[in-house]
C-alpha positions in Angstrom: 196.5 -134.1 -146.7 196.3 -131.8 -149.7 199.1 -131.2 -152.1 198.2 -129.1 -155.2 201.7 -128.1 -156.1 201.8 -127.2 -159.8 198.1 -127.9 -160.4 194.9 -126.0 -160.9 192.2 -127.3 -158.6 188.6 -126.5 -159.4 185.4 -127.2 -157.5 181.9 -126.5 -158.7 178.7 -126.9 -156.8 175.2 -125.9 -158.0 171.5 -126.5 -157.2 171.6 -129.9 -158.9 174.0 -131.1 -156.2 176.7 -131.8 -158.7 180.3 -132.0 -157.4 183.3 -131.6 -159.7 186.9 -131.9 -158.6 189.7 -131.6 -161.1 193.4 -131.2 -161.2 194.9 -129.8 -164.4 198.4 -128.9 -165.3 199.2 -125.2 -164.6 200.4 -123.2 -167.6 204.1 -122.3 -167.3 203.2 -118.6 -167.2 201.2 -119.2 -164.0 203.9 -121.2 -162.3 206.1 -118.1 -162.9 204.0 -116.0 -160.6 206.5 -116.7 -157.8 206.6 -118.0 -154.3 203.5 -117.5 -152.2 201.3 -116.1 -154.9 198.1 -117.5 -156.3 195.7 -116.5 -159.1 192.0 -116.7 -158.3 188.9 -117.0 -160.3 185.7 -116.5 -158.3 182.2 -116.5 -160.0 179.1 -115.8 -157.9 176.0 -116.1 -159.9 172.6 -117.4 -158.9 172.9 -120.8 -157.5 176.3 -121.6 -158.9 179.7 -121.3 -157.3 183.1 -121.9 -158.9 186.3 -121.9 -156.9 189.7 -122.3 -158.5 193.2 -121.9 -157.1 196.7 -121.7 -158.6 199.4 -123.0 -156.3 203.1 -122.7 -157.1 205.6 -125.4 -156.5 207.5 -123.4 -153.9 205.7 -124.9 -150.9 205.0 -121.3 -149.8 201.3 -121.2 -150.5 199.6 -118.5 -148.3 196.7 -120.7 -147.1 196.7 -124.3 -145.9 193.4 -126.0 -145.1 192.8 -129.4 -143.6 189.8 -131.0 -142.0 187.9 -134.0 -140.7 184.3 -134.5 -139.6 185.2 -133.0 -136.3 188.1 -130.6 -137.0 188.6 -127.6 -139.2 192.3 -126.5 -139.4 193.4 -123.5 -141.4 196.8 -121.8 -141.6 197.5 -118.5 -143.2 200.8 -116.7 -143.8 201.3 -113.6 -141.7 202.1 -111.7 -144.9 199.2 -113.0 -147.0 197.1 -109.8 -146.7 198.9 -106.5 -146.7 201.6 -105.9 -149.3 203.7 -108.8 -148.1 204.0 -107.1 -144.7 203.2 -109.2 -141.6 199.9 -108.5 -139.8 199.4 -109.0 -136.1 197.7 -112.3 -134.9 194.9 -110.3 -133.2 194.0 -108.7 -136.6 193.1 -112.1 -138.2 190.0 -114.2 -137.6 188.3 -117.3 -138.9 184.7 -117.0 -139.8 182.6 -115.3 -137.2 185.4 -113.6 -135.3 187.1 -116.8 -134.1 190.7 -115.8 -133.1 194.0 -117.4 -134.0 194.5 -120.5 -131.8 198.3 -120.7 -132.2 201.1 -118.5 -133.6 204.0 -120.0 -135.5 207.0 -118.4 -137.2 205.6 -117.0 -140.4 202.0 -118.2 -140.1 198.9 -118.3 -137.9 196.8 -121.3 -137.2 193.0 -121.8 -136.6 191.9 -125.1 -135.1 188.2 -125.4 -134.5 185.3 -127.8 -134.6 183.3 -127.4 -137.9 180.2 -126.4 -135.9 182.0 -123.3 -134.7 182.8 -119.9 -136.2 179.8 -120.0 -138.4 181.5 -122.5 -140.7 179.0 -123.4 -143.3 178.4 -127.1 -143.7 176.8 -128.9 -146.7 176.3 -132.7 -147.1 176.9 -133.5 -150.8 176.2 -136.5 -152.9 178.9 -139.2 -153.2 179.8 -139.2 -149.5 181.3 -135.7 -149.6 180.9 -133.1 -146.9 181.8 -129.4 -147.7 183.0 -126.9 -145.1 183.2 -123.3 -146.2 184.5 -120.3 -144.2 186.8 -117.4 -144.6 189.9 -115.9 -143.0 189.3 -112.3 -142.3 191.9 -109.5 -141.8 190.8 -106.3 -139.9 193.4 -103.7 -139.4 193.6 -102.2 -135.9 195.0 -98.9 -137.3 192.8 -98.3 -140.3 189.6 -99.4 -142.0 191.4 -101.8 -144.2 189.8 -105.2 -144.4 190.4 -108.3 -146.6 189.4 -111.9 -146.6 190.5 -115.3 -147.9 187.5 -117.7 -148.4 188.6 -121.2 -147.4 186.9 -124.5 -148.0 187.5 -128.1 -147.3 185.9 -131.3 -148.6 185.9 -134.5 -146.4 185.6 -137.8 -148.2 183.4 -139.5 -145.6 184.0 -143.2 -145.3 182.5 -145.6 -142.7 184.8 -146.8 -140.0 186.4 -150.2 -140.7 184.6 -153.2 -139.4 185.6 -153.7 -135.8 186.9 -150.2 -135.3 184.6 -147.6 -133.6 185.5 -144.0 -133.3 184.0 -141.2 -131.2 181.9 -140.0 -134.1 180.8 -143.4 -135.3 179.2 -143.1 -138.8 177.6 -146.5 -138.7 175.4 -146.3 -135.6 172.5 -148.7 -135.5 168.9 -147.9 -134.6 168.8 -144.2 -135.7 165.8 -142.9 -137.7 168.0 -140.7 -139.9 171.1 -141.4 -141.9 174.2 -140.1 -140.2 176.4 -137.7 -142.2 179.6 -138.5 -140.2 179.5 -135.1 -138.4 178.4 -135.2 -134.8 174.8 -134.2 -134.5 174.5 -133.6 -138.2 172.1 -135.6 -140.4 171.6 -135.7 -144.2 169.6 -132.7 -145.3 170.5 -130.5 -142.3 173.0 -127.7 -142.0 174.5 -126.6 -138.7 176.0 -123.3 -137.7 176.3 -123.6 -134.0 178.2 -121.2 -131.8 180.9 -122.8 -129.8 181.6 -122.5 -126.1 185.0 -124.0 -125.6 186.5 -127.5 -125.7 184.7 -130.3 -127.5 185.0 -134.0 -127.5 186.9 -134.0 -130.7 190.4 -134.9 -132.0 193.1 -132.3 -131.5 195.0 -133.7 -134.4 193.4 -133.8 -137.9 192.5 -136.9 -139.8 194.5 -137.6 -142.9 191.8 -138.0 -145.6 191.0 -134.5 -146.7 190.8 -132.0 -149.6 191.2 -128.3 -148.8 191.7 -125.1 -150.7 191.7 -121.3 -150.2 190.7 -118.3 -152.2 191.7 -114.7 -152.0 189.5 -111.6 -152.5 189.2 -108.2 -151.0 186.3 -107.2 -149.3 181.9 -113.5 -135.3 181.2 -115.3 -131.4 184.5 -116.0 -129.9 185.3 -119.5 -128.7 188.0 -120.8 -126.5 191.3 -122.0 -128.0 192.2 -125.6 -128.5 195.4 -124.9 -126.7 198.1 -127.6 -127.0 199.9 -126.1 -124.1 197.2 -127.7 -121.9 198.5 -131.1 -123.0 202.2 -130.5 -122.8 202.4 -131.4 -119.0 200.9 -134.8 -119.8 203.3 -135.4 -122.7 206.3 -134.3 -120.8 205.4 -136.5 -117.9 205.1 -139.6 -120.1 208.3 -139.0 -122.1 210.6 -137.7 -119.4 209.6 -139.5 -116.2 212.0 -142.0 -114.7 209.0 -144.3 -114.2 208.4 -144.7 -117.9 210.0 -148.1 -118.1 209.1 -151.8 -118.2 205.4 -152.4 -118.5 204.6 -148.8 -117.6 206.1 -147.9 -121.0 203.2 -149.8 -122.7 200.6 -147.4 -121.3 202.7 -144.5 -122.5 203.4 -146.0 -126.0 199.7 -146.8 -126.5 198.6 -143.3 -125.6 201.2 -141.4 -127.6 200.8 -143.6 -130.6 197.0 -143.0 -130.6 197.7 -139.2 -130.5 200.4 -139.3 -133.2 202.7 -137.3 -130.9 205.9 -139.3 -130.8 208.8 -138.8 -133.1 210.4 -142.0 -134.5 213.3 -141.9 -132.1 211.1 -141.6 -129.0 208.8 -144.3 -130.4 211.7 -146.7 -131.0 212.9 -146.3 -127.4 209.5 -147.1 -126.0 208.9 -150.0 -128.4 212.2 -151.5 -127.3 211.3 -151.2 -123.6 208.0 -152.9 -124.2 209.5 -155.6 -126.4 212.2 -156.4 -123.8 209.6 -156.7 -121.1 207.3 -158.9 -123.2 210.0 -161.3 -124.4 212.0 -161.6 -121.2 209.4 -161.3 -118.5 206.4 -162.9 -120.3 205.8 -165.5 -117.6 205.6 -162.9 -114.9 203.2 -160.6 -116.7 199.6 -160.6 -115.7 197.0 -161.1 -118.4 196.1 -157.4 -118.4 199.7 -156.3 -118.6 200.3 -158.6 -121.7 197.1 -157.3 -123.3 198.2 -153.7 -122.7 201.6 -154.5 -124.3 199.8 -156.0 -127.4 197.6 -153.0 -127.8 200.6 -150.7 -127.5 202.8 -152.6 -129.9 199.9 -153.0 -132.4 198.4 -149.5 -132.1 199.8 -148.8 -135.6 202.2 -150.1 -138.2 205.8 -148.9 -138.5 208.0 -149.7 -141.5 210.1 -152.2 -139.5 207.2 -154.2 -138.0 208.7 -157.6 -138.8 210.1 -158.0 -135.3 206.7 -158.1 -133.6 205.2 -161.6 -133.5 201.5 -160.9 -132.9 200.2 -164.5 -133.3 202.6 -165.7 -130.5 201.7 -162.8 -128.2 197.9 -163.3 -128.8 198.2 -167.0 -128.2 200.0 -166.4 -124.9 197.3 -163.9 -124.0 194.5 -166.4 -124.8 196.1 -168.9 -122.4 196.4 -166.3 -119.6 192.7 -165.3 -120.2 191.7 -168.9 -119.9 193.6 -169.2 -116.6 191.6 -166.2 -115.3 188.3 -167.9 -116.2 189.5 -171.1 -114.6 190.4 -169.3 -111.4 186.9 -167.8 -111.3 185.4 -171.3 -111.4 187.5 -172.4 -108.4 187.4 -169.3 -106.3 183.8 -168.0 -106.1 183.9 -166.0 -109.3 187.2 -164.2 -108.5 189.7 -163.9 -111.4 193.4 -164.1 -110.9 193.6 -160.3 -111.3 190.4 -158.2 -111.7 187.7 -157.3 -114.3 189.7 -154.3 -115.5 192.4 -156.6 -116.7 189.9 -159.1 -118.1 188.3 -156.3 -120.1 191.8 -155.5 -121.5 192.2 -159.1 -122.4 188.9 -159.3 -124.3 189.7 -156.0 -126.1 193.1 -157.2 -127.2 191.9 -160.6 -128.3 189.0 -158.9 -130.2 191.2 -156.4 -132.0 193.9 -158.9 -132.8 191.7 -161.8 -133.9 192.4 -164.0 -130.9 190.1 -166.8 -130.0 187.5 -166.4 -127.3 183.9 -167.4 -126.6 181.4 -164.6 -127.3 178.8 -166.5 -125.1 181.3 -166.6 -122.3 182.1 -162.9 -122.6 178.4 -162.0 -122.6 178.0 -164.1 -119.5 180.9 -162.9 -117.3 180.4 -159.2 -118.1 176.9 -159.0 -116.7 176.8 -155.6 -115.1 175.6 -156.9 -111.7 178.7 -159.0 -111.3 180.5 -158.2 -108.0 183.8 -157.7 -109.8 182.5 -154.4 -111.1 182.3 -153.1 -107.6 185.0 -152.0 -105.1 183.9 -152.0 -101.5 180.2 -151.7 -102.6 181.0 -148.8 -105.0 180.8 -149.2 -108.8 184.2 -149.0 -110.4 184.0 -146.5 -113.2 187.2 -147.3 -115.0 186.5 -151.0 -114.8 183.0 -150.4 -116.2 184.4 -148.2 -118.9 187.0 -150.7 -120.0 184.3 -153.4 -120.2 182.2 -151.1 -122.4 185.2 -150.7 -124.8 185.7 -154.5 -124.9 182.0 -155.3 -125.3 181.7 -152.7 -128.1 184.5 -154.4 -130.0 182.9 -157.8 -129.6 179.6 -156.4 -130.7 181.2 -154.9 -133.9 182.8 -158.2 -135.0 179.8 -160.4 -134.3 177.9 -161.0 -137.6 174.6 -162.0 -136.0 173.9 -164.8 -138.5 173.7 -167.5 -135.9 170.9 -167.7 -133.4 173.4 -167.7 -130.5 175.0 -164.6 -132.0 171.6 -162.8 -131.9 171.1 -163.8 -128.3 174.6 -162.7 -127.4 174.3 -159.4 -129.2 171.1 -158.7 -127.3 172.8 -159.4 -124.0 175.9 -157.4 -124.9 173.8 -154.4 -126.0 171.9 -154.6 -122.6 175.2 -154.9 -120.8 176.6 -151.8 -122.5 173.5 -149.8 -121.8 173.5 -150.8 -118.1 177.2 -150.1 -117.7 176.9 -146.6 -119.3 174.0 -145.8 -117.0 176.2 -146.8 -114.0 179.1 -144.7 -115.3 176.9 -141.7 -115.6 175.4 -142.3 -112.2 179.0 -141.6 -110.8 179.2 -138.2 -112.5 180.3 -135.5 -110.1 179.0 -131.9 -110.0 182.2 -130.7 -111.6 181.8 -133.2 -114.5 184.3 -135.8 -113.4 183.2 -139.4 -114.0 184.1 -141.3 -110.8 187.4 -139.6 -109.9 190.0 -137.7 -112.0 191.9 -140.9 -112.8 188.8 -142.8 -114.1 187.5 -139.9 -116.1 189.6 -140.5 -119.2 188.5 -144.1 -119.8 184.9 -143.2 -118.9 185.0 -140.5 -121.7 186.3 -143.2 -124.1 183.3 -145.4 -123.2 180.9 -142.5 -123.7 182.4 -141.6 -127.0 181.6 -145.1 -128.5 178.2 -145.5 -126.8 176.3 -142.3 -127.7 173.3 -144.4 -128.8 172.9 -145.7 -125.3 172.3 -142.4 -123.4 170.6 -139.0 -123.9 173.2 -136.3 -124.7 171.7 -134.2 -121.9 173.0 -136.7 -119.4 176.6 -135.7 -120.0 178.1 -132.2 -120.4 181.4 -133.0 -122.2 182.4 -129.3 -122.1 182.3 -129.3 -118.3 184.2 -132.5 -118.0 187.0 -131.2 -120.3 187.2 -127.9 -118.5 187.7 -129.7 -115.2 190.2 -132.1 -116.6 192.3 -129.3 -118.1 192.2 -127.5 -114.7 193.4 -130.6 -112.9 196.2 -131.0 -115.4 197.5 -127.6 -114.5 197.2 -128.5 -110.8 199.5 -131.4 -111.4 197.0 -134.2 -110.9 198.7 -136.4 -113.6 202.3 -136.7 -112.3 202.4 -140.4 -112.9 203.0 -141.5 -116.5 200.2 -144.1 -116.4 197.7 -141.4 -115.2 198.8 -139.1 -117.9 198.6 -141.9 -120.5 195.0 -142.8 -119.5 193.6 -139.3 -119.9 195.4 -138.1 -123.0 193.6 -140.3 -125.7 190.2 -138.9 -124.6 191.4 -135.3 -124.8 192.4 -136.0 -128.4 189.2 -137.7 -129.3 190.7 -141.2 -129.4 189.7 -144.5 -127.8 191.5 -147.8 -127.5 189.2 -149.0 -130.3 191.3 -146.9 -132.7 194.1 -149.4 -132.3 194.8 -150.8 -135.8 198.0 -152.8 -136.5 197.6 -152.3 -140.3 197.3 -148.5 -140.1 200.5 -146.6 -140.7 201.9 -144.8 -137.6 201.5 -141.0 -137.6 204.5 -139.1 -136.1 204.6 -135.9 -134.2 203.1 -132.9 -136.2 205.3 -130.4 -134.3 202.4 -128.8 -132.5 203.6 -129.8 -129.1 206.3 -128.2 -127.1 208.0 -131.3 -125.7 210.8 -130.4 -123.3 213.8 -132.7 -122.9 214.3 -131.9 -119.2 212.1 -133.2 -116.4 210.2 -130.4 -114.7 211.7 -129.2 -111.5 209.4 -128.8 -108.5 210.5 -125.8 -106.4 209.6 -125.9 -102.7 208.4 -122.5 -101.3 211.2 -121.0 -99.3 209.0 -120.4 -96.2 208.0 -124.1 -96.0 209.6 -126.1 -93.1 212.1 -128.6 -94.2 210.6 -131.4 -92.0 207.0 -132.1 -91.2 205.3 -134.4 -88.6 202.9 -137.0 -89.8 200.8 -139.5 -87.9 200.8 -143.1 -89.3 198.8 -146.2 -88.3 198.5 -149.8 -89.4 195.0 -151.2 -88.8 194.3 -154.9 -89.0 190.6 -155.7 -88.1 190.3 -154.1 -84.6 194.0 -153.9 -83.8 195.8 -150.6 -84.4 199.5 -149.7 -84.2 200.4 -146.0 -84.5 203.4 -143.8 -84.5 204.5 -140.2 -85.5 207.3 -139.8 -87.9 209.3 -136.9 -89.3 209.7 -136.7 -93.1 210.9 -134.1 -95.5 208.4 -131.6 -96.8 207.1 -132.8 -100.1 207.3 -136.5 -99.2 204.9 -139.1 -100.4 202.9 -141.7 -98.5 205.6 -144.3 -99.2 208.3 -142.2 -97.5 206.2 -142.2 -94.3 205.9 -146.0 -94.4 209.6 -146.3 -94.9 210.3 -144.0 -92.0 207.9 -146.0 -89.7 209.5 -149.3 -90.8 212.9 -148.0 -89.7 211.5 -147.3 -86.3 209.9 -150.7 -85.8 210.1 -153.3 -88.6 207.9 -155.8 -86.7 204.9 -153.4 -86.4 205.4 -151.4 -89.6 207.3 -153.7 -91.9 205.9 -154.0 -95.4 206.6 -155.2 -98.9 206.0 -153.3 -102.1 206.1 -154.1 -105.9 206.3 -151.8 -108.9 203.1 -151.8 -111.1 201.9 -149.6 -113.9 200.6 -147.0 -111.5 203.8 -147.0 -109.5 204.6 -148.7 -106.1 201.9 -151.0 -104.8 201.7 -152.3 -101.2 201.4 -156.1 -101.2 201.9 -156.9 -97.5 202.2 -155.3 -94.1 203.3 -157.2 -91.0 203.6 -160.3 -93.2 199.9 -160.2 -94.1 199.6 -160.4 -97.9 196.8 -159.2 -100.1 195.0 -161.9 -102.0 192.7 -161.6 -105.1 191.0 -164.9 -104.4 189.9 -163.6 -101.0 189.4 -160.1 -102.4 191.7 -158.5 -99.8 194.0 -155.5 -100.1 195.8 -152.8 -98.2 193.7 -149.6 -98.3 195.3 -146.1 -98.0 193.5 -143.5 -96.1 194.1 -140.0 -94.7 192.0 -138.5 -91.9 189.7 -141.5 -92.4 189.1 -140.9 -96.1 190.2 -143.3 -98.8 192.8 -141.9 -101.2 192.5 -141.8 -105.0 196.2 -141.7 -105.5 198.9 -144.4 -105.0 201.4 -144.8 -102.2 204.1 -143.4 -104.4 202.3 -140.3 -105.6 200.2 -139.0 -102.7 202.0 -136.0 -101.2 201.6 -135.8 -97.4 201.3 -132.6 -95.3 202.0 -131.5 -91.7 199.6 -133.2 -89.2 198.1 -135.8 -91.7 196.7 -138.9 -90.1 197.8 -141.6 -92.6 196.6 -145.1 -92.4 197.0 -148.5 -94.1 194.0 -150.7 -93.4 193.5 -154.4 -94.1 190.3 -154.3 -96.2 188.2 -156.4 -98.5 186.6 -155.4 -101.8 
């Protein structure tokens, strides 16, 4: 983050590819220019450019620039152009007519991908990347125009070993050297016109140098509109279901996005800590792994209370129990492969002990545990890709067994990615709406394993944003699993040694849970058909429930009518209530049995506590195997 208060910052760049950055004390006469003013020297001659800016110490600089390899952020004071009078937001543009993306008191913000708005990109020696553009003012009422050239330098550094980001700068097997910018290689410049959302972070990376210049003197893209994400964030922070182990999902997601304020974070950390330390024996391996990832997503100043070695040791024991169960029960773990993938990911990121050979063996893509009723499970495959990618990154390859394992792991990742892409829908979703977020994470870290024409990220993002506004992510866990991908993050960004980033103030987080208003013409009660199906035996009834009820309400109404035929048990899990038994018949992982939810003969992709029923629905719980 730049801070040039009281300094002269100069930058020079010429045809010899020389880069000079300097910070010199500003003469007292220049500091006296006053708040919000700057003195500019601009020389254009041949192949040489010189930029220099005087900032004052008032903190009122008219231009603020910040960038990363996948984000260009510029803020300009509304009074920067016209005799200290505010100009309208629709009179200000970035580069090639890109409009203001958000309006704030006293300033306007532009937030775009560096490939948009005709932002000029140059890859410089010394691992520097230069972005150059301008903020343009065009009066609606006169022919007055002005511009403020803006530029930003990214100090490109490779991702730390074991950490892979969506724009991995250390990809293997490429013929050209990556610059760190998606689809940009050394020696190339890109000025690509944008067409909406990208797979890029919606919050900027910290390592940046930026500056602006003032002088007198486009293809429009869609906004990166934070209001699209507010429903997700409000659901996670305000929902009554954000408690216990569910809080781990929320904490992990919001920490990765740098959205929480410290007070909100402390509350969630406390919930997760209480669950881990007082209910450790009852947690499944995947639940414990998720808690470790959430608690260790970043480092807070008071991190001493978190005992990572003990937690990781406990996780290792639970993971070994999963493997032992597979040996006794025909390859079936105590839980499932989604949780086993979480286990491996947490052990990998937190230096827990595990056998790389064993991991390479059990995550063979043809394994039955990747399939649910004959259908490939996209979220399970995606979590396995993240885990295998982490293992691949920490394996040094010096031993012969490492080479063999790496070859197997690379083949597994490639095969799993192909299977994920095979489940892509016409609207861009990967599997269903709830598996799409983790599938996007897997595709972010595996771009070497598929042709970019196989996946239209733009289409996927548009569909997800549309589903957000339809209310698809009403459960905190569902919201938590989609948010990281929308902000260009993956679970591989977890780093317990990296300082936590707190809310930048760009999100409008309400403190009141949203109220759902029932249309006044809707009937207060509806009739719903409900059946319990066990092999070839079916028991049915019709119940009356309040309009807006969920599947669970129907089951409870039927149970009141006849506890023998419709009695059931339920337990709270990360996705909400989960049916464990009906008529005393209990689901069993070793036998791969479960209670399936259907409506009108079609399996549901929502849980019993979230699927809203409608008049005349034919609901069914069916004893099934996977």
